[in-house]
C-alpha positions in Angstrom: -5.4 1.4 28.1 -4.3 -0.7 25.5 -0.3 -0.7 24.2 1.6 -2.6 21.6 4.9 -3.1 22.1 7.1 -3.8 19.5 10.5 -5.0 19.8 13.3 -6.4 17.5 14.3 -3.2 15.2 18.4 -2.4 15.0 20.6 -1.9 12.4 21.9 -4.3 9.7 23.8 -4.7 6.5 22.3 -4.9 3.2 21.2 -8.1 2.8 20.5 -9.2 6.4 17.6 -10.2 8.2 15.5 -9.3 11.7 12.9 -10.2 13.0 9.8 -7.9 14.0 7.6 -9.0 17.3 4.5 -6.8 18.3 2.5 -7.8 21.7 -0.7 -6.3 23.2 -0.8 -5.0 26.2 -4.1 -7.1 27.4 -6.4 -8.6 25.1 -7.7 -6.9 22.4 -11.3 -7.7 21.1 -12.2 -8.2 17.6 -9.4 -7.8 15.4 -10.3 -7.6 12.2 -6.3 -7.4 11.1 -2.7 -6.7 12.3 -0.1 -5.5 10.4 2.8 -2.7 9.7 3.2 0.0 8.4 6.6 1.7 7.8 7.8 5.3 7.9 10.7 6.7 6.7 12.5 10.4 7.1 10.4 12.7 5.3 8.1 10.4 3.8 4.4 9.4 4.9 3.6 6.3 6.8 2.6 3.2 4.1 1.4 -0.5 4.7 4.5 -3.2 4.7 2.5 -6.0 5.1 -1.6 -6.7 6.7 -2.9 -10.3 7.9 -6.7 -10.3 8.2 -8.1 -12.5 11.1 -8.6 -15.2 9.0 -4.7 -15.4 7.3 -5.4 -13.2 4.1 -2.2 -11.5 3.8 -1.2 -8.2 1.7 2.2 -6.7 1.1 3.6 -3.6 -0.6 4.8 -4.7 -3.9 8.4 -3.8 -2.7 8.5 -6.3 -0.1 7.0 -8.8 -1.5 9.2 -12.1 -1.6 11.4 -10.8 0.9 9.3 -9.9 3.9 6.7 -12.3 5.4 4.0 -11.1 8.2 2.5 -14.3 10.5 0.8 -13.9 13.9 0.1 -16.7 16.8 -2.7 -17.6 19.2 -1.9 -14.8 21.4 -1.9 -12.5 19.0 1.7 -11.2 18.9 2.2 -10.2 15.1 5.6 -10.9 14.0 7.1 -9.5 10.5 10.0 -11.9 8.9 12.5 -9.1 7.1 15.2 -10.9 4.7 17.2 -9.5 1.8 17.1 -6.6 3.4 18.0 -3.1 1.5 19.1 0.3 2.3 15.6 1.3 1.1 13.9 -0.8 3.8 15.0 2.0 6.4 12.4 3.5 8.4 10.9 3.4 11.5 8.4 0.9 11.7 4.9 0.7 13.4 2.6 -2.0 15.0 -1.2 -1.6 13.9 -4.3 -3.8 14.7 -7.5 -2.6 13.1 -10.8 -4.2 15.4 -14.4 -4.5 13.3 -15.2 -1.1 15.3 -12.7 0.6 13.0 -10.4 1.4 16.0 -6.7 1.2 15.5 -4.2 1.0 17.9 -0.9 1.8 17.1 2.8 1.0 18.7 5.4 3.0 19.5 7.6 2.4 16.3 11.4 0.4 15.7 13.7 1.7 14.2 15.2 -0.4 11.3 18.8 0.7 9.8 20.2 -1.1 7.0 23.4 0.3 6.5 27.2 -0.8 5.5 
């Protein structure tokens, strides 16, 4: 059973930065895309950023210019979050999508932006 392990969440002041990481417990075959989603209390889970196997990135409008998604050769995916705002507060989930149309999800990591 593949597990996605996230790290890097926490409490940060407005304007601050955090870097989230997500690594799989073992190799995942045929990855088509990796991404980050977030879910605030009482709201649905929404896409934050996504990177395809070809390196194409997609961002939610609310984070463009502030967040950067990347991945390394071991298929660890990162989310660099700068200029954080209180409205970025949410549980952030890592996602891996395969060409077999299977989705893997991490357990979530809390990001709280507050003074």
